[in-house]
N, CA, C and O of each residue as an XYZ file, in Angstrom:
588
protein
N       0.826     -1.155     -0.015
C       0.012     -0.026      0.011
C       0.873      1.266     -0.006
O       1.740      1.467      0.844
N       0.615      2.068     -0.940
C       1.403      3.317     -1.044
C       1.095      4.252      0.088
O      -0.062      4.395      0.483
N       2.129      4.902      0.625
C       1.893      5.892      1.692
C       1.405      7.181      1.056
O       1.814      7.506     -0.059
N       0.519      7.943      1.754
C       0.064      9.201      1.160
C       1.084     10.315      1.096
O       2.039     10.348      1.872
N       0.877     11.215      0.178
C       1.829     12.298      0.032
C       1.568     13.330      1.126
O       0.419     13.699      1.369
N       2.641     13.804      1.795
C       2.484     14.873      2.845
C       3.434     15.985      2.406
O       4.640     15.766      2.287
N       2.905     17.141      2.173
C       3.718     18.364      1.855
C       4.126     18.978      3.156
O       3.303     19.415      3.959
N       5.466     18.999      3.349
C       5.973     19.502      4.606
C       5.779     21.030      4.851
O       5.857     21.513      5.980
N       5.536     21.726      3.788
C       5.369     23.171      3.890
C       3.936     23.638      3.737
O       3.649     24.774      3.358
N       3.034     22.689      4.056
C       1.559     22.932      3.902
C       1.155     24.156      4.777
O       0.385     25.005      4.329
N       1.667     24.234      5.996
C       1.295     25.340      6.874
C       1.785     26.669      6.343
O       1.083     27.673      6.461
N       2.953     26.700      5.770
C       3.528     27.907      5.065
C       2.630     28.326      3.862
O       2.328     29.494      3.616
N       2.255     27.284      3.171
C       1.317     27.582      2.020
C      -0.015     28.111      2.432
O      -0.543     28.999      1.763
N      -0.606     27.605      3.526
C      -1.772     28.133      4.085
C      -1.634     29.612      4.545
O      -2.495     30.465      4.330
N      -0.472     29.826      5.196
C      -0.179     31.169      5.693
C      -0.080     32.158      4.483
O      -0.605     33.271      4.544
N       0.552     31.758      3.469
C       0.797     32.599      2.365
C      -0.598     32.873      1.633
O      -0.868     33.954      1.110
N      -1.405     31.825      1.655
C      -2.796     31.976      1.075
C      -3.619     32.997      1.915
O      -4.383     33.798      1.377
N      -3.433     32.932      3.212
C      -4.110     33.922      4.049
C      -3.512     35.321      3.832
O      -4.261     36.297      3.877
N      -2.272     35.456      3.611
C      -1.675     36.758      3.310
C      -2.234     37.298      2.025
O      -2.556     38.482      1.918
N      -2.349     36.420      1.046
C      -2.911     36.825     -0.223
C      -4.341     37.284     -0.102
O      -4.704     38.289     -0.713
N      -5.165     36.602      0.653
C      -6.536     36.970      0.853
C      -6.630     38.337      1.580
O      -7.481     39.172      1.273
N      -5.736     38.517      2.533
C      -5.703     39.806      3.231
C      -5.263     40.984      2.271
O      -5.729     42.119      2.367
N      -4.385     40.630      1.400
C      -3.983     41.629      0.420
C      -5.106     42.007     -0.586
O      -5.251     43.144     -1.036
N      -5.890     40.930     -0.894
C      -7.079     41.137     -1.728
C      -8.049     42.069     -1.101
O      -8.524     43.009     -1.739
N      -8.363     41.817      0.185
C      -9.224     42.657      0.903
C      -8.750     44.054      1.003
O      -9.537     44.991      0.864
N      -7.471     44.230      1.243
C      -6.898     45.599      1.374
C      -7.016     46.305      0.020
O      -7.393     47.476     -0.012
N      -6.719     45.665     -1.059
C      -6.850     46.269     -2.369
C      -8.292     46.611     -2.663
O      -8.564     47.682     -3.206
N      -9.217     45.748     -2.328
C     -10.659     46.067     -2.530
C     -11.069     47.187     -1.755
O     -11.846     47.990     -2.272
N     -10.634     47.375     -0.510
C     -10.999     48.586      0.291
C     -10.331     49.799     -0.210
O     -10.916     50.881     -0.177
N      -9.135     49.674     -0.673
C      -8.441     50.914     -1.243
C      -9.147     51.372     -2.517
O      -9.298     52.572     -2.743
N      -9.575     50.437     -3.341
C     -10.266     50.752     -4.619
C     -11.649     51.435     -4.243
O     -12.061     52.410     -4.871
N     -12.299     50.902     -3.247
C     -13.569     51.486     -2.843
C     -13.368     52.895     -2.351
O     -14.119     53.807     -2.697
N     -12.347     53.062     -1.541
C     -12.087     54.475     -1.047
C     -11.742     55.397     -2.200
O     -12.150     56.558     -2.234
N     -11.012     54.880     -3.108
C     -10.583     55.755     -4.290
C     -11.942     56.061     -5.104
O     -12.112     57.193     -5.558
N     -12.822     55.144     -5.273
C     -14.059     55.461     -6.040
C     -14.894     56.429     -5.262
O     -15.491     57.319     -5.868
N     -14.979     56.317     -3.952
C     -15.728     57.269     -3.155
C     -15.125     58.649     -3.218
O     -15.854     59.639     -3.283
N     -13.806     58.740     -3.201
C     -13.120     59.983     -3.302
C     -13.395     60.623     -4.689
O     -13.690     61.814     -4.785
N     -13.289     59.800     -5.759
C     -13.544     60.308     -7.133
C     -14.948     60.841     -7.200
O     -15.146     61.868     -7.849
N     -15.952     60.229     -6.580
C     -17.294     60.695     -6.571
C     -17.338     62.052     -5.811
O     -18.017     62.979     -6.250
N     -16.640     62.159     -4.716
C     -16.571     63.423     -3.970
C     -15.988     64.528     -4.771
O     -16.484     65.652     -4.683
N     -14.938     64.287     -5.573
C     -14.275     65.249     -6.434
C     -15.351     65.720     -7.486
O     -15.529     66.914     -7.725
N     -16.005     64.780     -8.055
C     -17.055     65.048     -9.054
C     -18.099     65.918     -8.477
O     -18.502     66.901     -9.098
N     -18.558     65.591     -7.297
C     -19.582     66.404     -6.563
C     -19.092     67.853     -6.414
O     -19.831     68.801     -6.676
N     -17.783     68.006     -5.972
C     -17.307     69.327     -5.756
C     -17.199     70.119     -7.048
O     -17.471     71.318     -7.092
N     -16.791     69.408     -8.104
C     -16.685     70.082     -9.428
C     -18.067     70.569     -9.879
O     -18.182     71.657    -10.442
N     -19.135     69.758     -9.633
C     -20.470     70.208     -9.981
C     -20.952     71.410     -9.120
O     -21.622     72.315     -9.617
N     -20.592     71.387     -7.825
C     -20.916     72.471     -6.991
C     -20.242     73.738     -7.400
O     -20.850     74.808     -7.380
N     -18.940     73.631     -7.788
C     -18.220     74.771     -8.177
C     -18.851     75.334     -9.540
O     -19.021     76.543     -9.697
N     -19.155     74.473    -10.425
C     -19.766     74.923    -11.732
C     -21.047     75.624    -11.415
O     -21.302     76.708    -11.939
N     -21.886     75.025    -10.549
C     -23.164     75.663    -10.152
C     -22.994     76.976     -9.528
O     -23.773     77.889     -9.802
N     -21.986     77.136     -8.672
C     -21.646     78.428     -7.987
C     -21.305     79.478     -9.087
O     -21.851     80.581     -9.097
N     -20.419     79.111     -9.974
C     -20.027     80.040    -11.038
C     -21.171     80.427    -11.938
O     -21.279     81.570    -12.381
N     -21.987     79.500    -12.192
C     -23.187     79.727    -13.111
C     -24.161     80.705    -12.354
O     -24.704     81.632    -12.954
N     -24.359     80.469    -11.036
C     -25.291     81.336    -10.317
C     -24.714     82.776    -10.166
O     -25.453     83.760    -10.173
N     -23.373     82.857    -10.030
C     -22.723     84.151     -9.894
C     -22.810     84.893    -11.254
O     -22.912     86.119    -11.273
N     -22.772     84.173    -12.366
C     -22.844     84.865    -13.645
C     -24.277     85.343    -13.999
O     -24.460     86.237    -14.825
N     -25.282     84.720    -13.348
C     -26.651     85.015    -13.644
C     -27.081     86.309    -12.879
O     -27.950     87.047    -13.343
N     -26.507     86.542    -11.805
C     -26.865     87.815    -11.014
C     -26.223     88.962    -11.706
O     -25.013     89.034    -11.921
N     -27.156     89.909    -12.062
C     -26.774     91.108    -12.790
C     -26.112     92.155    -11.780
O     -24.967     92.582    -11.925
N     -26.901     92.485    -10.824
C     -26.464     93.514     -9.829
C     -26.140     92.800     -8.529
O     -26.966     92.101     -7.943
N     -24.895     93.009     -8.103
C     -24.461     92.346     -6.885
C     -23.866     93.415     -5.904
O     -22.998     94.192     -6.301
N     -24.313     93.445     -4.693
C     -23.736     94.368     -3.750
C     -22.361     93.856     -3.298
O     -21.966     92.716     -3.543
N     -21.687     94.743     -2.648
C     -20.286     94.381     -2.147
C     -20.333     93.209     -1.165
O     -19.514     92.301     -1.308
N     -21.231     93.165     -0.181
C     -21.326     92.042      0.723
C     -21.654     90.709     -0.016
O     -21.085     89.660      0.285
N     -22.631     90.798     -1.030
C     -22.994     89.576     -1.769
C     -21.772     89.078     -2.554
O     -21.473     87.885     -2.602
N     -21.054     90.089     -3.190
C     -19.917     89.694     -3.939
C     -18.897     88.946     -3.042
O     -18.346     87.907     -3.405
N     -18.688     89.535     -1.868
C     -17.689     88.968     -0.908
C     -18.148     87.552     -0.498
O     -17.335     86.630     -0.417
N     -19.449     87.396     -0.244
C     -19.932     86.035      0.157
C     -19.782     84.995     -1.013
O     -19.336     83.866     -0.810
N     -20.165     85.426     -2.199
C     -20.106     84.513     -3.313
C     -18.651     84.138     -3.626
O     -18.316     82.984     -3.895
N     -17.812     85.168     -3.574
C     -16.359     84.882     -3.807
C     -15.752     83.993     -2.755
O     -14.915     83.146     -3.066
N     -16.173     84.175     -1.466
C     -15.688     83.356     -0.410
C     -16.150     81.874     -0.623
O     -15.399     80.922     -0.415
N     -17.426     81.754     -1.047
C     -17.923     80.425     -1.245
C     -17.196     79.709     -2.372
O     -16.874     78.524     -2.289
N     -16.938     80.512     -3.479
C     -16.243     79.923     -4.651
C     -14.817     79.482     -4.222
O     -14.363     78.378     -4.523
N     -14.151     80.395     -3.514
C     -12.776     80.042     -3.048
C     -12.721     78.786     -2.201
O     -11.827     77.949     -2.322
N     -13.749     78.695     -1.314
C     -13.722     77.535     -0.379
C     -14.026     76.277     -1.220
O     -13.458     75.218     -0.951
N     -14.891     76.369     -2.210
C     -15.195     75.187     -3.103
C     -13.918     74.813     -3.889
O     -13.610     73.632     -4.045
N     -13.198     75.806     -4.371
C     -11.918     75.496     -5.145
C     -10.886     74.817     -4.200
O     -10.206     73.860     -4.570
N     -10.806     75.374     -2.938
C      -9.860     74.755     -1.956
C     -10.267     73.322     -1.673
O      -9.442     72.409     -1.701
N     -11.613     73.130     -1.386
C     -12.042     71.683     -1.086
C     -11.766     70.852     -2.323
O     -11.350     69.703     -2.182
N     -11.973     71.368     -3.537
C     -11.752     70.521     -4.740
C     -10.242     70.155     -4.836
O      -9.910     69.018     -5.171
N      -9.339     71.110     -4.545
C      -7.883     70.812     -4.685
C      -7.531     69.808     -3.568
O      -6.723     68.912     -3.811
N      -8.068     69.913     -2.432
C      -7.722     68.955     -1.325
C      -8.285     67.577     -1.643
O      -7.643     66.560     -1.382
N      -9.464     67.550     -2.196
C     -10.078     66.259     -2.588
C      -9.221     65.608     -3.736
O      -8.979     64.401     -3.735
N      -8.796     66.423     -4.669
C      -7.971     65.855     -5.732
C      -6.621     65.370     -5.239
O      -6.077     64.382     -5.732
N      -6.096     66.082     -4.262
C      -4.815     65.539     -3.631
C      -5.077     64.258     -2.951
O      -4.302     63.311     -3.084
N      -6.141     64.194     -2.225
C      -6.456     62.928     -1.511
C      -6.703     61.821     -2.493
O      -6.318     60.680     -2.236
N      -7.344     62.118     -3.633
C      -7.584     61.089     -4.651
C      -6.268     60.612     -5.263
O      -6.097     59.416     -5.502
N      -5.385     61.485     -5.506
C      -4.045     61.133     -5.979
C      -3.314     60.245     -4.963
O      -2.643     59.296     -5.368
N      -3.417     60.511     -3.708
C      -2.834     59.679     -2.659
C      -3.495     58.289     -2.650
O      -2.834     57.260     -2.514
N      -4.790     58.308     -2.796
C      -5.509     56.942     -2.787
C      -5.167     56.183     -4.015
O      -5.016     54.964     -3.928
N      -5.026     56.810     -5.186
C      -4.544     56.092     -6.398
C      -3.213     55.455     -6.180
O      -2.984     54.315     -6.585
N      -2.267     56.233     -5.495
C      -0.929     55.627     -5.240
C      -1.089     54.475     -4.240
O      -0.400     53.463     -4.370
N      -1.950     54.597     -3.278
C      -2.150     53.519     -2.338
C      -2.667     52.271     -2.967
O      -2.271     51.161     -2.610
N      -3.664     52.477     -4.021
C      -4.249     51.335     -4.716
C      -3.118     50.667     -5.462
O      -3.025     49.439     -5.449
N      -2.251     51.429     -6.115
C      -1.159     50.822     -6.862
C      -0.208     49.988     -5.961
O       0.232     48.884     -6.285
N       0.064     50.627     -4.798
C       0.892     49.874     -3.780
C       0.229     48.576     -3.409
O       0.905     47.548     -3.363
N      -1.007     48.569     -3.154
C      -1.744     47.424     -2.730
C      -1.777     46.331     -3.859
O      -1.702     45.130     -3.598
N      -1.893     46.822     -5.107
C      -1.935     45.854     -6.196
C      -0.622     45.235     -6.356
O      -0.553     44.028     -6.590
N       0.523     46.024     -6.242
C       1.863     45.440     -6.341
C       2.059     44.407     -5.186
O       2.624     43.335     -5.405
N       1.605     44.733     -4.007
C       1.722     43.809     -2.839
C       0.988     42.566     -3.076
O       1.463     41.485     -2.729
N      -0.271     42.684     -3.717
C      -1.064     41.466     -3.999
C      -0.354     40.566     -5.001
O      -0.332     39.342     -4.866
N       0.217     41.201     -5.996
C       0.917     40.428     -7.036
C       2.149     39.673     -6.423
O       2.458     38.542     -6.798
N       2.780     40.309     -5.535
C       3.972     39.659     -4.873
C       3.525     38.462     -4.019
O       4.145     37.399     -4.025
N       2.393     38.685     -3.267
C       1.895     37.601     -2.459
C       1.368     36.472     -3.258
O       1.513     35.313     -2.871
N       0.762     36.770     -4.353
C       0.226     35.703     -5.230
C       1.437     34.951     -5.781
O       1.393     33.723     -5.847
N       2.505     35.624     -6.177
C       3.664     34.879     -6.713
C       4.239     33.909     -5.678
O       4.592     32.771     -5.988
N       4.319     34.401     -4.442
C       4.811     33.564     -3.345
C       3.967     32.343     -3.155
O       4.500     31.249     -2.974
N       2.728     32.485     -3.187
C       1.773     31.372     -3.017
C       1.862     30.362     -4.176
O       1.888     29.150     -3.961
N       1.909     30.892     -5.404
C       2.006     30.043     -6.562
C       3.335     29.307     -6.648
O       3.404     28.199     -7.180
N       4.389     29.924     -6.124
C       5.675     29.235     -6.075
C       5.571     27.955     -5.223
O       6.005     26.869     -5.610
N       4.956     28.161     -4.017
C       4.812     27.009     -3.118
C       3.881     25.950     -3.663
O       4.099     24.753     -3.473
N       2.808     26.416     -4.364
C       1.920     25.447     -5.039
C       2.665     24.570     -6.122
O       2.474     23.360     -6.244
N       3.493     25.280     -6.859
C       4.294     24.534     -7.887
C       5.236     23.538     -7.245
O       5.406     22.410     -7.708
N       5.843     23.996     -6.156
C       6.714     23.078     -5.408
C       5.896     21.866     -4.920
O       6.319     20.724     -5.101
N       4.770     22.104     -4.324
C       3.950     20.957     -3.806
C       3.576     20.095     -4.943
O       3.613     18.879     -4.758
N       3.200     20.582     -6.160
C       2.815     19.787     -7.233
C       4.004     18.930     -7.749
O       3.850     17.752     -8.075
N       5.188     19.570     -7.809
C       6.384     18.828     -8.210
C       6.727     17.665     -7.262
O       7.090     16.561     -7.669
N       6.582     18.001     -5.948
C       6.875     16.963     -4.972
C       5.896     15.863     -4.955
O       6.242     14.707     -4.709
N       4.637     16.212     -5.222
C       3.572     15.154     -5.295
C       3.855     14.227     -6.490
O       3.733     13.008     -6.363
N       4.220     14.779     -7.618
C       4.630     13.964     -8.824
C       5.744     13.055     -8.466
O       5.695     11.847     -8.698
N       6.803     13.674     -7.870
C       7.989     12.938     -7.527
C       7.617     11.814     -6.476
O       8.119     10.694     -6.571
N       6.810     12.111     -5.569
C       6.390     11.094     -4.568
C       5.648      9.942     -5.315
O       5.943      8.770     -5.084
N       4.676     10.291     -6.218
C       3.919      9.253     -6.878
C       4.842      8.404     -7.735
O       4.658      7.188     -7.781
N       5.833      8.984     -8.422
C       6.805      8.205     -9.144
C       7.615      7.272     -8.286
O       7.888      6.133     -8.665
N       7.994      7.759     -7.133
C       8.797      6.998     -6.182
C       7.988      5.815     -5.695
O       8.463      4.680     -5.665
N       6.781      6.101     -5.322
C       5.830      4.978     -4.791
C       5.615      3.989     -5.919
O       5.652      2.784     -5.668
N       5.397      4.419     -7.117
C       5.171      3.520     -8.225
C       6.412      2.690     -8.519
O       6.274      1.531     -8.910
N       7.626      3.229     -8.349
C       8.880      2.526     -8.580
C       9.025      1.445     -7.494
O       9.423      0.317     -7.787
N       8.694      1.803     -6.216
C       8.750      0.839     -5.161
C       7.828     -0.265     -5.302
O       8.176     -1.416     -5.038
N       6.581      0.054     -5.737
C       5.574     -1.024     -5.964
C       5.998     -1.927     -7.115
O       5.835     -3.144     -7.032
N       6.536     -1.353     -8.183
C       7.008     -2.136     -9.351
C       8.175     -3.081     -8.892
O       8.275     -4.234     -9.310
N       9.022     -2.530     -8.030
C      10.181     -3.314     -7.570
C       9.641     -4.506     -6.697
O      10.126     -5.634     -6.791
N       8.636     -4.204     -5.863
C       8.064     -5.329     -5.061
C       7.368     -6.357     -5.988
O       7.430     -7.555     -5.714
N       6.734     -5.928     -7.033
C       6.088     -6.841     -7.930
C       7.161     -7.675     -8.652
O       7.002     -8.884     -8.818
N       8.225     -7.038     -9.068
C       9.340     -7.742     -9.795
C       9.963     -8.791     -8.886
O      10.289     -9.896     -9.322
N      10.128     -8.424     -7.593
C      10.732     -9.294     -6.693
C       9.846    -10.507     -6.401
O      10.347    -11.624     -6.268
N       8.526    -10.290     -6.300
C       7.602    -11.345     -6.087
C       7.556    -12.313     -7.340
O       7.550    -13.538     -7.220
N       7.525    -11.680     -8.499
C       7.531    -12.504     -9.741
C       8.844    -13.349     -9.795
O       8.801    -14.526    -10.154
N       9.971    -12.761     -9.448
C      11.262    -13.480     -9.477
C      11.198    -14.663     -8.517
O      11.649    -15.751     -8.874
N      10.684    -14.501     -7.373
C      10.610    -15.533     -6.327
C       9.664    -16.638     -6.773
O       9.928    -17.801     -6.465
N       8.591    -16.347     -7.472
C       7.612    -17.373     -7.841
C       7.933    -18.049     -9.162
O       7.362    -19.088     -9.494
N       8.834    -17.463     -9.903
C       9.209    -17.993    -11.272
C       9.870    -19.429    -11.142
O       9.581    -20.333    -11.926
N      10.664    -19.564    -10.232
C      11.389    -20.903    -10.166
C      10.699    -21.975     -9.376
O      11.200    -23.098     -9.315
N       9.573    -21.685     -8.766
C       8.843    -22.647     -7.985
C       8.021    -23.663     -8.803
O       7.504    -23.350     -9.875
N       7.925    -24.811     -8.292
C       7.019    -25.841     -8.904
C       5.595    -25.506     -8.501
O       5.352    -24.953     -7.429
N       4.683    -25.841     -9.352
C       3.274    -25.587     -9.011
C       2.862    -26.600     -7.855
O       3.538    -27.609     -7.655
N       1.894    -26.345     -7.207
C       1.470    -27.130     -6.034
C       0.800    -28.418     -6.521
O       0.364    -29.233     -5.708
């Protein structure tokens, strides 16, 4: 009876699989954050366009109204620049997470290939041992007289 194949680095492979799963989750969260931030930037762009459109529609504007409108527009522009900077940071983070995931996937695949090669080698060795036992049995029985 052939003994079963046991991969000695199975726990390491499981650990690397867990690391890859964690990296997938981190990438997914980073992508979601980036999408949310892109939506925020779009919203700020629409607000800024609406502000400028409203300012252009008003024909007569007093000094305090002009000051308020201009303050609102400047604040929207500042918020938009900050949101775009955060979006760029999140895009960089997504790329980092993607590179990390690729590295972790390579590590896992490397161990899986090693396990597959060792399993094939083990099966070949077990088959060789079995064939050797069959050959020995056949050799011993060849010279005997029948009962």
